[in-house]
N, C-alpha and C positions, 0 to 999 in steps of 0.2 A: 779630750774635751768632747762632751756629748752634744747632740744636735740641739737640745733645748738651750744649753749654755751658749752655743754659737749664735743661735737666733736672738737670744736676749742681749748678747754682747753687740750684735749687729744693730739691733733696734736702739740700744743705748747710744751707740756711735752715731746712728742716723739722726736721732733727736737732738743730740748735742750739736751736730752740724747744722740741723734745721734752725735751732735757736740762734746760734751765732750768725748764720747767714741772713736769716730773716730780720734779726735785730739790726744788723748792719744795713741791709737794704731799706728797712723802715726808717732808720735815721737819715739815710741819704734821701729818701722820698720826702720826709718832713723838711729837710734842708731845702730841697728843690721847691717844695710847696711854699715855704716861707719867702724864699727869694722871689718867686713869681708873684706872690701876694703883694709884695712891696710895690710891684708895678701893675697891680690890679689884673693880673692874668690868672684865670682859674686853673686849677690842677686837680684831676680826678682819678689818677691811677694809684689808688691806695692798696687794693687787694693784691696787686701784682707782686709786692714784696714777699708775701707769704707763698705765692705760687712759685716764684723764683727760688725761694729758700727750700721749698719741698723738692723741686726738681733738681737744683744744683747739689743738694745734700745727697740725693740718690746717685747723681753722676759721680760725685766724689767717692762714694762707697763702691760703686761698680768699678771705677778706675783703680781704686786700691785693691779690689779683689783680683783684677787682671794685672796688677803690679805696674800700672801705667805711671811713669815718672820716677822709676826706681833706679835710673842710670847713675845717680850721683850719691848713692847711700854710703859708699866707702870714702867719700870726701868730707871735708869739714861741713858742719851743718848748714852753713850759709848757702852752699851750692844747692842741695836738695830743696831747701826752703825757697830760694829765689826761683829755681826751676819750676817747682810745683805751683808757686804763686803765679808765674807767667803762664804756665800750661792751663791753669783753671781760669785765669783771666780771659784767655782765648775761648774757653768753654762758655763763659758769661757772654762774651761778644757774639758767639754763635747762637746762644739762646736769644739774644736780643734781635738778631736777624730773623730767627724762626718766629719770634713773637711778632715782629713787623709783618712777616708773611701771613701769619694767622689773622692779624688785624685787617690786612688787605683783603683776605678771603671772606672774613666775616662781614665786611662792608659791601660785599658782592660787587666789587669793582673789576673782577676778572684779573687776567695776567697783568694788564697795565697798572691796575691798582696795587697789586702785590709788588710790582717793580718799583712804583713810586714810593711805597712805604719802605721798602728796603733801602732805596737810595736816600730817603729822608732820614734813615738811621744815622748815617755817617756825618754827624755835625760836630761842631766844637764841643757841644754839651756831651755828646756820646763819647768822644775821645777823653774828655775830662773825667767822665764817669768811669771809663776803663782804667785810668790812672789811679783813681780812688779805690776801685775794686782791687787792683794790684797791691796797693798799699795796705788795704784791709786784710788781704790774704797772707801777707808776710807774718804777722803774729799768729794767725790761725795755723799756718803750716809750720812755723817755728815751734809751737807747742806740740804739734803732732810729731815732729821730728825728735824733739826732746823726749817725748813719751816713748818713741820707738827705741831710742838709745838707752834711756834709763830703765825701761821695762814697764810692763803694763801695771797701771795703778799708782805708780810713783808720783806722777804729776798731780793727779786728783788728791792723793794723800797729802802732798805738800800744800795744796791750796785749801783743802776742806777738812783736814783733821788737825785738831789742836796738838801742838808739840810734835808734829810729824817731822821726821828726819830721813834723809836718804841713808841707806846702809851700804 
């Protein structure tokens, strides 16, 4: 496979990941906004879904390149699916902590402000969010694992081509 094909395949995988992750985070953001609106609490973190999607999609591609999370590939698909879902939920949690640190720095509150923002991360809402992220990653990684086992292009053919069959 030539360099151009590898780059195009990587870009396609990246943007598929971005779309899925951003869509998921956007839906979760809208859900949070609607719940808070019910209690007349404003919510303004709209663009963060796209930023998280862009970053996390790149983290997933880098991890796949370095074969992170490949310890269960010889087991039934449920094992690598759950393992990768958990592993990348931890990545989302770490990104949340980094986001809190950046917010503390941007507010020019110094180390104490950063520390307060990080501690403020770990709420019931945050833990509930991590459970939802884990649940959302299960079908994401299940499809990736099916694609790995069936072969490149088989899943997209099944979903997007009329009369497609596996051979």
